[in-house]
N, C-alpha and C positions, 0 to 999 in steps of 0.2 A: 741588621736591625730589623729589616722588614720580615725576615724569617722568624725572628723571635716574636715579632708582633703577631704574625699569623698564628703562632703556637698559642698566643694569649687571647685570640679572638673567642668571643662567646657565641654559642649557638642561638637559635631563634628564641629559646626560652631563657636566654641570659644565664644558662647553666654551663659551667665548663664541661667539656667532654671528658668523661671518666670511663674506664673499662667497667663493663657490667658482667657479673658472673651469674648465670642462670642456675637456680637451685634444682636439684634432681628430686622429682616427687617421691615422697615416701611410699614404700610398698605397703598395701593394706595388710593388717594382721591376719595370720592364717586362722581359718575357722576351726574351732575345736568342736568335734562332733560329740554331743552330750551322750552319756551312757544311758542304758535303759533304767528307768525308775521302777524297779521291780515292786517296791512297796505300793506305788500308785496303781500298777497293774493288778496286784492282788486285791487292793481295795475296790477297784472297778469291777472285777469279777465277783467279789463278795456282794456288792450292792446289786449287781445284775441278778445273781442267784436269789437274793432276798426278795427282789421285785417279782421274779417269776413265781417263787414259792408263795408270796403273799397273794398274787393273782389266783393261783391254784387253790389257795386255802379259803379265800373270801369272795371271789367273783365267779370264776368258772374254771373248769378243767376238762381235758379230753378224756374220753372213755372208749375202751375197745370191747367189742362183743365177742366173748370167747366160746359161747355155747348156743344151742338152739332152743333154749327154754322160752324165748319170746317170739318164736315164729308164729304167724307169718310176717309180723310187722318188722322184726329185727332179725338180721341174718349174721352168722359168724363172718367176721371181717368188716362189719360196719364200724365206723368211727363216729363218735357222738360228741356233742357239747353238753356238759352238765352244769347247770347254774347252781352255785354253792349257797346263794343267798335266798333262794326261794322260800325256805322254811326257817330262816334264821340259821345260827351257827351253834354247833355242839362240839362235844369232845372228839368226834370223828372228822370234823371239818379241816383242821390244820394238816397241811402236807409237810411232814417232817422226815427228811431222808434218813434212812437207817444204813450207815456205812457197812455194817457187818452183812446185812442182807444184800447190798449192792455188790460187795466183793464175792459173796457166795454165788449170786446169780450170774454176774458178768465174767468173773475170773475163774471160779471153780466150776461153773456150769451146773450148780446144784439147784434143785427146785426150791423156790421160796414162795410163801403166800403173798408177800407184798414187799416192795422196796422201801416202804415208809414205816416209821415208828408211830405208835398210837398213844395218845394220852390216856391216863386212867379214866374209868367211867365217871362222868360228872352229870348229876341230875339237871334236867332242864335245858333250855336253849336260849341263846342271846337273841332278842327280838324274834322269838320263836312263834311259829304258827303251824297248825296241822295242814297236811296236804289235802287237796280236793280229791274226792272219790274218782278214780279213773286215771290219776296221774301215773306216769312211769317214773320210778324213783331208783336211786342207787342206795343200797342198804348194806351195812356191815353186820352180819349175824353176831349176837352177843357172844363175847369170849373169843372172837376171831378177828383177823385183820384182812379178810378177803371180802372184796366188794361183789355184791350180786346186783342184778337189775331185775325188777319185778313191777307189777302193777298194783296200785292201792285199790282193794276191793271193800274192806270193812274199816269203819271208823270207831272211835271210842263209844261204848254203849250199845253198839249193834249186836244183835243176836244172829249169829251166822252158822249156817249148816250147808254141807255139800252132800247131796244124795243122788246116786246114779249119775254123777257128773254135773248135776244142775245146782247152781248156787242159790240159796235162799237167804234173804236178808230181812230180819224182823218179821218173819212169817210170810213173806211174799217172794215168790220166785223171781229171779232176775230174768229180764226179757231175753228170749232167744229166737233168732230168725231161722229160716230153713237151712238145711245143710247144702252147701255149695262147694265147688272145688276151687282151690288156689293152685296155680301152676308156678312153681319156683324153679328157675333155671338150675340145672345141676352143674357144679364146678368143684374145684378142689376143696373149697371151704364148705360147700353144701353137697356132699356126696350122695345123699339120699340112700343110705345103706339099707340093705334088705333086713338087717337085724332090727333097726329102729323103725323103718317104715315099709313093712312087708307089702310088696306088690305096687308100691307108689311110683317107682321109676318107670318112665314112659318116653318113647321116642315119637315125636310128632311127625306128621307128613313132611314137614320142611327139613327133617333130620335133626332138629333141636331136641336135646334130651332135657326133660323136666321131671320135677317131683310133684305128683298130683296129690294134694293133701285135702281131706275133707275139712271144711271150715264152717264155723257157726259164728254169726255176728251176735255179740252179747251187748245188751243195753242196761246200764245201771239206773237206779232210781232217779238220779239227777239228769238223765237224758244223754249221758255220754256213752258212746258206743265204739266198739273195736272188734276185730276179728280174733277168734280163738281156733286152735286146731283140735279136732275131735277124732281120736284114733280108736275109741272103744274103751273097754274097762281098764282101769289101772287102780292101784291101791289108794290113790288120792281121790277117787271118785266118791268115797263115802267118808265124811269127816264131821265131827261135832255132834250136836250143836255146842257152841261156845259163846259166851258173852265177852266182847272185847273190852279189856280194862281201860281205865282212864289213861290218856297219853300213850296209847298203843294203836297200832294199825295192823290190819291183816292183809298180807301180800300174796299174790298168786302170779304165776307165769302164764302167758297167753297160750303156750304150747302145753296145755293142761296135763297131758299124759306123759310128758317128758320134762317136767319141771319140779325141782326140789325147792319148795317154798314153805309158807307158814303151815301147810298141812303135814309137814314132815318134821321129825325131831332133828336136833343138831347132830346126833349120831348117824343119821341117815343123810347127812350133808344138807339138811333143810334149814329152816329159820327157827324151828322150835316153837311154833305157835305165833300168836300176835307179837309184834316186835315193838319195843319202846321207841317212841318217836325220836329220842336222842340218837338212835342208831341210823337215822336217815342222813345220807351224805349229800343229797341234792336231787334236783329234778332234771330228767333227760329232756332236752329241748328239740334238737334236730340232728339229722345225719349230716356230717361234713363231707365224707366220701366213704367208699366201700371197695374192698379188694377181694378178688376171687381166690386168692391163695397161690397164684402161679408166679408172683413176683419173686425175684432173687436179689442178690447183692448187686447184680448188673443193672445200672440205671435204665438201660434200654428196655428192660422188661416191666418197668413200673407203669408206664402209660397203658400198655396192653392189659395190665391186671386190673385196671379200674372197672368197676361195674357201672354201666350206663344207667342213668335215671335214678340213682340212689341219693346223690348229693342234694342237700336242701330238704329232704323228706322230713316233715314235721312229725314229732312224736306225741303231740297233743291229740287226744281222741276227738273224733267228730262229735257234735252235739245235736241232738234231736230237739227241736223247739216244740213245746206243747201247742 
C-alpha cells in the first residue's frame, strides 16, 4: 500500500512526474547562393558609361598633346584638362563613341582620325559666348573630326595681317619682346630633330641635353602675353590682310613656324582661315601630368617617365596690367 502511495506522491509543484521528451532543434535551411543578375550588371555599366560621356560632353575632358605646334608652352606628351562649358556647347561638344572607329583602331590597328562620331553642323551655341583673345582652345577644323589645339589671336571684326612673322591687328602691330632662348630638355617625345630645329640641340656642362629655341614674348592688345618660338622665315610669315567674319575666330600656334593653323588651307592640314566659333570644343585649363615617351606597358616604367614640374601648369596667359 505504501509503495503504491509513493507512486502517487506529487512533486513540489503538485504535478505528477511524467517522462519528458526533449525536441531536437531543427536544422537551419541551407543558404541558396543567388545567381548573377546580368541585367542589373548591364544596366549599371550603361549608366556608368552614360555619366562619363555626359561629363566629357558638358563639363570637362582630358586632352593629349600630339604635336609641337604649341611649343614652348605645351610639349608632346602633356595631358590637359579642357573645360567644355567655357564658351557654351555646340555640335562638336558631345562625346559620342563610334564603334566602327574603335574596332578599327583597337582591333585592326588602323589609323583613325577620332574614336568619336560627330553631329551634323548646327549653327550657334547653347549659352554661347566668344573666347577671350589669348585663350588656348580645342578646335575641330570644318569638315573634319580631328581636334587641334591653338591660341585665339583674332576676334570677329578684326582686321588681321601677318607680315615678316609679325602679327598686326586693326593696323597696330602686336607687342613683341626681345629674342631670348628657351631650353627644353630633350627626350623621346621632344627629340629636337635636326630637320625641324637645325643646330638647336645642345649638351650643357652638366651633361644634360636640351633644345635651345629662340623665343619671343608676344603681348596682345588686351595685355595677355605668352611665349612664341621664332625660327626664321616660313610660308605662314606672310598672310592677309583679312577681316574676321562675325562669329569666327583666328587661331595660331605658338610655335609659329611649325604650326598648321588659320594661316593655312584645309588641304595643307591647316584650319582654312578664320574658324566658326561653333567648331570650338572648349578651353584648355591646365596640365595634369606629362610623359617623356619612355613608358611601356610595364607599370614599373610609368613613374620614371613622368616629367617633373609640368603637373599643374596653368594654360591661361599672363596679363600685363596697364
